[in-house]
C-alpha positions in Angstrom: 121.2 32.0 93.7 119.1 32.9 90.7 122.0 34.5 88.9 124.3 31.7 89.7 121.7 29.2 88.3 121.4 31.2 85.1 125.2 31.0 84.7 125.2 27.2 85.3 122.3 26.7 82.9 124.1 28.7 80.2 127.3 26.8 80.8 125.5 23.5 80.7 123.8 24.4 77.4 127.1 25.4 75.9 128.6 22.1 77.0 125.8 20.1 75.6 126.0 21.9 72.3 129.7 21.4 72.0 129.4 17.7 72.8 126.6 17.3 70.2 128.8 19.1 67.6 131.7 16.8 68.2 129.5 13.7 68.1 127.8 14.8 64.9 130.9 16.1 63.2 132.8 12.9 64.1 130.0 10.8 62.6 130.0 12.8 59.4 133.7 12.2 58.9 132.9 8.5 58.5 129.6 8.8 56.7 129.6 7.2 53.3 127.8 8.5 50.2 124.8 6.2 50.7 123.9 7.8 54.1 123.7 11.5 55.0 125.8 12.9 52.2 123.5 11.5 49.6 120.7 13.7 51.0 122.7 16.9 51.2 124.2 17.2 47.8 126.9 19.3 49.3 130.7 19.0 48.9 132.4 17.3 51.8 133.8 20.6 53.0 130.2 21.9 53.3 128.6 19.1 55.3 126.4 20.0 58.2 128.0 21.4 61.4 131.6 21.1 60.4 132.7 23.7 63.0 136.4 23.6 63.1 137.3 26.5 65.4 140.4 26.2 67.5 138.7 26.0 70.8 136.7 23.0 69.9 139.6 21.2 68.3 141.5 21.5 71.5 138.7 19.9 73.6 138.4 16.1 74.1 135.1 14.5 73.9 134.0 11.3 75.7 132.5 10.2 72.4 135.8 10.4 70.4 139.1 8.6 70.1 142.0 11.0 69.4 144.7 10.0 67.0 147.9 11.8 68.0 149.6 11.0 64.7 146.8 12.5 62.6 145.7 15.1 65.1 141.9 14.5 64.9 139.2 12.7 66.8 137.3 9.7 65.3 133.9 8.4 66.6 133.9 5.3 68.6 130.6 4.2 67.1 128.5 5.1 63.9 125.2 6.9 64.1 122.0 6.0 62.1 120.9 8.7 59.7 117.7 9.4 61.8 119.9 10.0 64.9 122.0 12.4 63.0 118.9 14.4 62.0 117.6 14.4 65.5 120.9 15.6 66.9 121.1 18.3 64.2 117.6 19.5 65.1 118.4 19.6 68.8 121.6 21.4 68.2 120.0 24.1 66.1 117.2 24.7 68.7 119.6 24.8 71.6 121.9 27.2 69.9 119.1 29.5 68.8 117.7 29.5 72.3 121.0 30.7 73.8 120.3 34.4 73.9 120.2 36.9 76.8 117.1 39.0 77.4 116.8 42.0 75.1 116.9 45.7 75.9 115.7 48.5 73.7 116.5 52.2 73.0 114.2 54.5 71.0 115.1 56.5 67.9 113.5 59.9 67.1 111.4 59.8 64.0 109.3 62.8 62.6 105.8 62.6 63.9 104.2 63.0 60.5 105.8 59.7 59.4 103.6 57.9 62.1 106.3 55.3 62.9 108.1 54.2 66.0 111.8 53.1 65.8 113.9 51.4 68.3 117.1 49.3 68.5 116.7 46.1 70.4 119.9 44.7 71.9 120.6 41.1 73.0 123.4 38.6 73.2 123.9 35.2 71.7 126.8 32.9 72.5 128.7 35.8 73.9 128.3 38.0 70.8 126.0 41.0 70.4 122.8 41.2 68.4 121.1 44.5 67.6 117.9 44.9 65.6 116.5 48.2 64.3 112.8 47.8 64.3 110.5 50.4 62.7 106.8 49.7 63.3 103.7 51.3 61.9 100.1 51.6 63.3 98.7 50.0 60.1 100.0 48.1 57.1 102.3 50.1 54.9 103.0 49.1 51.3 106.7 48.6 51.0 109.3 47.4 48.5 112.2 45.4 49.8 115.2 44.0 47.9 115.0 40.9 50.1 111.2 40.3 50.1 109.7 42.2 47.2 106.4 43.9 47.8 105.4 43.7 51.5 102.2 45.0 53.3 104.4 45.8 56.3 103.5 46.4 59.9 107.3 46.7 60.6 110.6 47.1 58.8 113.7 45.5 60.4 117.5 45.8 59.9 119.1 43.1 62.0 122.8 43.3 62.8 125.0 40.7 64.5 128.6 40.4 65.4 130.7 39.3 62.3 131.9 36.3 64.3 128.4 35.3 65.1 127.4 35.3 61.5 130.4 33.0 60.8 129.4 30.7 63.6 125.7 30.4 62.8 126.5 30.0 59.1 128.6 26.9 59.9 126.4 25.6 62.6 123.1 25.6 60.6 124.6 24.5 57.3 122.5 21.4 57.1 119.4 23.5 56.6 119.5 23.4 52.7 123.0 24.8 52.7 122.1 28.3 53.9 123.2 28.5 57.5 123.0 32.3 57.8 119.5 32.4 56.3 118.3 29.8 58.9 119.5 32.1 61.6 117.9 35.1 60.0 114.6 33.2 59.6 114.7 32.5 63.4 115.3 36.2 64.2 112.5 37.1 61.8 110.1 34.8 63.6 111.2 35.9 67.0 110.6 39.5 66.2 107.3 38.7 64.6 106.2 36.9 67.8 107.4 39.8 70.0 105.5 42.3 67.9 102.5 40.1 67.5 102.7 40.4 63.8 102.7 37.7 61.1 106.1 37.1 59.5 104.7 38.2 56.2 104.1 41.6 57.6 107.7 42.3 58.3 110.1 43.7 55.6 113.7 42.7 56.6 117.4 43.0 55.9 120.5 42.0 57.8 124.1 43.1 58.3 127.3 42.6 60.2 127.7 46.4 60.6 127.3 47.6 64.1 123.8 49.1 64.7 125.5 51.6 67.1 126.9 53.2 63.9 123.4 53.7 62.5 122.9 57.1 60.7 119.5 58.7 60.7 119.0 61.7 58.4 115.7 63.6 57.8 115.0 66.0 54.9 111.9 68.0 54.5 110.4 70.3 51.9 106.8 71.7 52.0 104.5 68.8 52.7 107.1 66.2 52.0 109.3 64.4 54.7 111.9 61.7 54.1 113.9 59.9 56.7 116.7 57.5 55.8 118.2 55.1 58.3 121.4 53.5 57.1 124.1 51.1 58.3 127.2 50.7 56.2 130.3 48.6 56.0 132.5 48.7 52.9 136.0 47.4 53.8 135.6 43.7 53.2 133.1 43.5 50.4 133.2 46.8 48.4 132.8 46.2 44.6 132.7 48.2 41.4 129.8 46.9 39.4 130.7 46.3 35.8 134.3 45.7 36.6 134.7 43.2 39.4 134.2 39.4 38.9 132.1 37.2 41.1 131.8 33.4 41.6 128.6 33.0 43.6 125.7 31.1 41.9 122.7 30.7 44.1 121.9 27.0 44.8 125.4 25.9 43.9 127.4 27.2 46.9 126.5 27.5 50.5 126.7 30.9 52.2 129.8 31.8 50.4 129.0 35.5 50.0 131.4 37.7 51.9 130.4 40.1 54.7 130.1 43.8 54.2 126.8 45.5 53.5 125.2 48.9 53.1 121.6 48.7 54.3 119.3 51.6 53.6 115.7 52.1 54.9 113.7 55.0 53.5 110.6 56.3 55.3 108.3 59.0 53.8 104.9 60.5 54.5 104.3 60.5 50.7 101.9 57.9 49.4 104.0 56.1 46.9 102.9 54.0 44.0 104.7 50.8 43.3 106.5 52.5 40.4 107.6 55.4 42.7 109.0 52.9 45.2 110.9 51.1 42.4 112.3 54.5 41.2 113.2 55.4 44.7 115.5 52.4 44.9 117.3 53.7 41.8 117.6 57.2 43.5 118.9 55.5 46.7 121.5 53.6 44.7 122.6 56.8 43.0 122.9 58.7 46.3 124.9 55.8 47.9 127.3 55.5 44.9 127.9 59.3 45.0 128.8 59.0 48.7 131.2 56.1 48.0 132.8 58.1 45.2 133.3 61.3 47.3 134.6 59.2 50.2 137.1 57.5 47.7 136.2 54.1 48.9 138.1 51.6 46.8 136.9 48.2 45.5 138.0 45.4 47.7 138.7 43.3 44.7 140.1 45.9 42.3 141.7 48.5 44.7 142.8 50.7 41.8 139.1 51.6 41.1 136.4 53.1 43.3 133.5 51.1 44.6 129.9 51.6 43.6 128.5 49.5 46.5 129.0 46.2 48.2 127.9 42.8 46.9 125.1 42.4 49.5 123.5 45.9 49.7 119.8 46.0 50.7 117.1 48.6 50.5 113.6 48.9 52.0 111.3 51.7 50.8 108.2 52.3 53.0 105.3 54.3 51.6 103.5 56.8 53.8 99.8 57.0 54.4 99.0 60.7 55.0 101.1 62.8 52.7 100.7 63.7 49.0 100.5 60.9 46.4 103.7 60.4 44.4 104.1 58.4 41.2 107.7 59.3 40.6 110.8 59.5 42.9 113.6 60.3 40.4 116.1 63.1 40.8 114.0 65.7 38.9 111.3 65.5 41.6 111.5 67.2 44.9 110.8 63.9 46.6 113.7 62.3 44.7 115.9 65.1 45.7 115.1 64.5 49.4 115.6 60.8 49.0 119.0 61.2 47.3 120.3 63.8 49.7 119.2 62.0 52.8 120.7 58.8 51.5 124.0 60.5 50.6 124.4 62.0 54.1 123.4 58.9 55.9 125.8 56.7 54.0 128.7 59.2 54.5 127.9 59.4 58.3 127.6 55.6 58.7 130.7 54.8 56.8 132.6 57.3 58.9 131.4 55.7 62.1 131.8 52.1 60.9 134.9 52.2 58.8 136.7 55.5 59.3 135.9 56.9 55.8 135.6 60.6 55.9 135.0 63.3 53.2 138.2 65.2 52.4 138.6 68.2 54.7 136.3 67.0 57.5 139.2 66.0 59.7 141.2 69.2 59.2 142.4 70.7 62.5 142.1 74.4 63.1 145.5 75.9 64.2 145.8 76.8 67.9 149.1 78.5 67.7 151.4 80.2 65.2 153.9 77.6 64.1 157.5 78.3 64.8 159.2 79.1 61.5 161.5 76.4 60.0 164.1 76.6 57.2 163.3 75.3 53.8 163.8 71.6 53.1 163.6 70.8 56.8 161.3 68.2 58.3 159.9 68.9 61.7 159.5 65.8 63.8 156.9 65.7 66.6 157.9 63.2 69.4 154.8 62.4 71.3 156.2 61.5 74.7 152.9 60.2 76.0 151.3 58.7 79.1 149.3 55.8 77.8 146.8 54.4 80.2 146.6 50.6 80.1 143.3 49.4 78.7 141.9 52.9 78.1 141.8 52.5 74.3 139.2 55.3 73.7 141.1 57.7 76.0 144.5 56.9 74.5 143.1 57.4 71.0 141.7 60.7 72.0 145.1 61.7 73.6 146.9 60.7 70.4 144.6 62.7 68.2 144.9 65.7 70.5 148.7 65.3 70.2 148.5 65.3 66.5 146.3 68.4 66.5 148.9 70.2 68.7 151.7 69.0 66.3 149.8 70.4 63.3 149.6 73.7 65.1 153.3 73.7 65.6 154.1 73.0 62.0 155.2 69.3 62.4 155.6 67.2 59.3 155.8 63.8 61.1 154.4 62.6 64.4 155.8 59.6 66.2 154.1 58.0 69.2 155.5 55.5 71.7 155.1 51.7 71.4 151.4 50.6 72.0 150.3 54.2 72.5 146.8 53.1 71.6 146.5 50.5 74.4 149.1 51.1 77.1 151.7 48.3 77.8 149.9 46.0 80.1 146.5 46.3 78.4 145.8 42.6 77.6 145.5 41.5 81.3 142.8 44.2 81.7 140.7 44.2 78.6 141.9 41.1 76.6 142.4 41.2 72.8 139.0 40.2 71.3 138.3 43.9 70.6 141.2 44.3 68.2 139.9 44.9 64.7 141.4 43.3 61.5 143.8 45.8 60.0 143.1 48.5 59.0 140.4 49.0 61.5 138.1 52.0 61.9 140.5 54.0 64.0 143.5 53.5 61.6 141.3 54.7 58.7 140.4 57.7 60.8 144.1 58.4 61.4 144.6 58.2 57.6 141.9 60.8 57.1 143.6 63.0 59.7 146.9 62.6 58.0 145.4 63.5 54.6 143.5 66.5 55.7 146.3 68.0 57.8 149.2 67.0 55.5 151.1 65.2 58.3 152.8 61.8 58.4 152.0 59.5 61.3 153.9 56.6 63.0 151.6 55.2 65.6 152.1 52.3 68.0 149.0 50.1 68.2 147.7 46.5 68.5 147.2 44.9 65.1 145.1 41.9 64.0 146.1 40.4 60.6 142.9 40.2 58.5 143.9 36.9 56.9 145.4 34.9 59.8 143.8 36.7 62.8 147.2 36.7 64.5 148.0 39.7 66.7 151.0 41.9 66.6 152.7 44.7 68.5 152.9 47.1 65.6 153.5 50.6 64.2 151.3 51.8 61.4 152.9 54.2 58.9 150.7 56.7 57.2 152.0 59.3 54.7 150.9 62.9 54.3 148.5 62.0 51.5 146.7 59.7 53.9 148.0 56.5 52.3 148.5 53.7 54.7 152.0 52.5 53.8 151.8 49.5 56.0 152.9 48.3 59.4 156.1 47.2 61.1 155.6 44.3 63.5 157.8 44.1 66.6 160.2 41.1 66.3 161.8 41.1 69.8 158.5 40.4 71.7 159.4 40.7 75.3 158.0 39.2 78.5 154.5 38.3 79.8 153.1 41.8 78.9 153.5 40.9 75.2 152.5 37.3 75.4 149.5 38.1 73.3 151.7 39.2 70.4 153.2 37.2 67.6 156.8 38.1 66.7 157.1 39.9 63.4 159.0 38.1 60.6 160.4 40.8 58.4 161.4 44.4 58.2 161.1 46.5 55.1 161.8 50.1 54.9 159.0 52.5 54.0 159.0 55.7 52.0 157.6 58.9 53.5 158.1 62.2 51.8 160.4 60.4 49.5 162.7 59.5 52.4 163.4 55.8 53.1 162.5 55.1 56.8 163.4 52.1 59.0 161.1 51.4 61.9 162.0 49.4 65.0 160.1 48.9 68.2 161.7 49.1 71.6 163.7 45.9 72.3 164.3 45.4 68.5 167.2 47.8 69.2 168.9 45.3 71.6 170.9 43.7 68.8 172.4 45.2 65.7 170.9 42.9 63.1 167.6 44.7 62.3 169.1 48.2 62.2 171.9 46.8 59.9 169.3 45.4 57.5 167.7 48.8 57.2 171.0 50.3 56.4 171.5 47.7 53.6 168.0 48.6 52.3 169.0 52.2 51.9 167.2 53.7 54.9 168.0 57.4 55.7 166.7 57.4 59.3 165.7 54.9 62.0 162.5 55.6 64.1 162.0 53.6 67.3 158.7 53.9 69.3 159.4 52.4 72.7 158.0 51.5 76.2 161.4 51.4 77.9 161.7 52.6 81.5 165.2 53.3 82.9 165.0 50.2 85.0 168.7 49.5 85.8 170.0 46.6 83.8 166.8 46.4 81.9 166.9 50.0 80.7 167.9 51.2 77.2 171.5 51.9 78.3 173.4 53.0 75.2 171.7 50.8 72.6 170.3 53.7 70.7 173.6 55.5 70.4 175.3 52.2 69.4 172.8 51.5 66.7 173.3 55.0 65.3 177.1 54.5 65.3 177.0 51.1 63.7 174.6 52.1 60.9 175.7 55.7 60.4 171.9 56.6 60.5 170.1 59.0 62.9 168.2 57.0 65.5 165.1 58.6 67.0 163.7 56.9 70.0 160.2 58.0 71.1 159.6 56.7 74.6 156.7 57.3 77.0 156.0 58.6 80.5 153.4 57.9 83.2 153.0 54.9 85.5 151.3 51.6 85.1 150.9 49.4 88.2 153.5 47.0 86.8 156.1 49.5 85.6 157.1 53.1 86.2 157.7 54.9 82.9 157.7 58.4 84.5 161.5 58.8 84.1 161.6 57.4 80.6 163.5 59.4 78.0 163.0 60.0 74.3 166.2 60.7 72.4 167.9 61.7 69.2 171.2 60.0 68.6 173.6 60.6 65.7 176.9 58.8 64.9 177.1 57.2 68.3 176.2 60.3 70.4 173.0 61.4 72.0 172.3 64.9 70.8 169.0 65.5 72.7 167.2 63.8 75.5 163.6 64.6 76.4 161.6 63.6 79.5 158.4 64.8 81.3 156.2 63.6 84.1 153.1 64.0 81.9 152.3 63.7 78.2 154.2 66.3 76.1 155.3 66.9 72.6 158.9 67.6 71.8 160.0 68.9 68.4 163.2 68.6 66.4 163.9 69.9 62.9 165.9 67.6 60.6 167.6 68.6 57.4 167.3 65.2 55.9 170.9 64.2 56.6 172.7 64.4 60.0 171.6 67.9 61.1 169.1 68.2 63.9 168.0 71.2 66.0 165.6 71.3 68.9 162.5 73.5 68.5 161.4 75.3 71.6 158.2 77.4 72.2 
């Protein structure tokens, strides 16, 4: 009964909050300049609590009248300004209170630093919150880019789900136009209360990077110890200082800074002067920038140049209490060397975990077998006829990477997977779609590093989220042998309930790999001649078709692949899958090479297997056998 009551209470709080939001937002739509808006000084688009997510728009409130012509709800009665303020206060307090009990996990810190570190995990409104809390037995003089000089009993790096940051930034916008800061102030106070410290004794920073991707690096020399704890995200907000333009002016815009942050906390046993702490921030910045340069992280705003950081990076330097005194922490000092090297390694590690950025060569596979010789000017295609387990994203990714490793050992130049190799076909009913990252996500970036380091081109079926529209697609990502992500092809002939989550693609454009124009189709896109014919008109030299197409009688592939090859005069390579899902049996599925209307080769296996064919770049194909 207790658990059920908790669920009912949480549901009731959610209902109350949503009703209050609708009531308040509806009132604000009709507020004139002499009421609430005269107090805020904000543009109409930035008025308090204007939360316009799709879920809430689709709900009907007993407080509103819905206009079907204009598609919006209007309040049935106006609210006095004081009532608006009270509702706003209640809404903030209710929403801030909606968090699940926290759990904590410890992080090992060298004993001579005399510090305790842990990650505290909680949940708010269905989204995760994770706080790195490093506490000290006494006050430590610290320098924070957020708070300045702090006599700190603790240093905190708070992370929250990116969608939670967006939600709270909108929800608390009436608090002097800084919604995210109101939320962070609440977290600050909550942590201070739990630690029994004053808020002024906590140095703080915040991020949307996942604390599970935290990197902890320790460097030691003689009596000196330095530990760096870093979280890093550089895909949405990387900048090159001195090149990129900005538009944010504090006090004139409300929470308009984009997400994406590199947060670095430095602990040392050395007793640092204020000058040494300030110089340590310079050293940290140099180490971070060197990491970004070696990782070849581009600026989000000027992709042709490399990033030097993100627009919201933060640093906390914590002085020690028992080690040698230090007045200088630049690169010529041993202390500065330790700070710089630990920072570099921590940023590299964290960006690899969070974004899939890896130093060149770190994703190179060691060969397992002697590659079968191939003739010059021949391209070896690896057809990964794979068993994808529905919903086992981590396992499928591992199987794909293992397949690529095997293909590298066999001298393959290109590897093609089946449709939705990352997810399995009926994945959505098992694990939903909320987990799908905006393209290109961490794993796609990891694949790009694998392609670069092993000089192999990849055509991989995966679930894509458009970073601008958030729409989902059944896609194939194309990555060339330099590790450049050429783009994605999005399936147009979306088929059946299993693909109801997917938006049909709108266009097909050939891509160039190894100087060869390639057309990509996905499974049922081969039903009709139109898409293949468009690729022929665009000058494609070959058609690749990842598929999830079991030989299910009238629903099977029949002779579509051969027909498309005959109509276009282009080789048609279908890479199908094997295995069973409860809904469909793919174990008899066939992958095939078709040329000029004839099937040259068919491949099938009851378990995952790679099949190889060599292609001369025109019409000539030969099967490669071990």
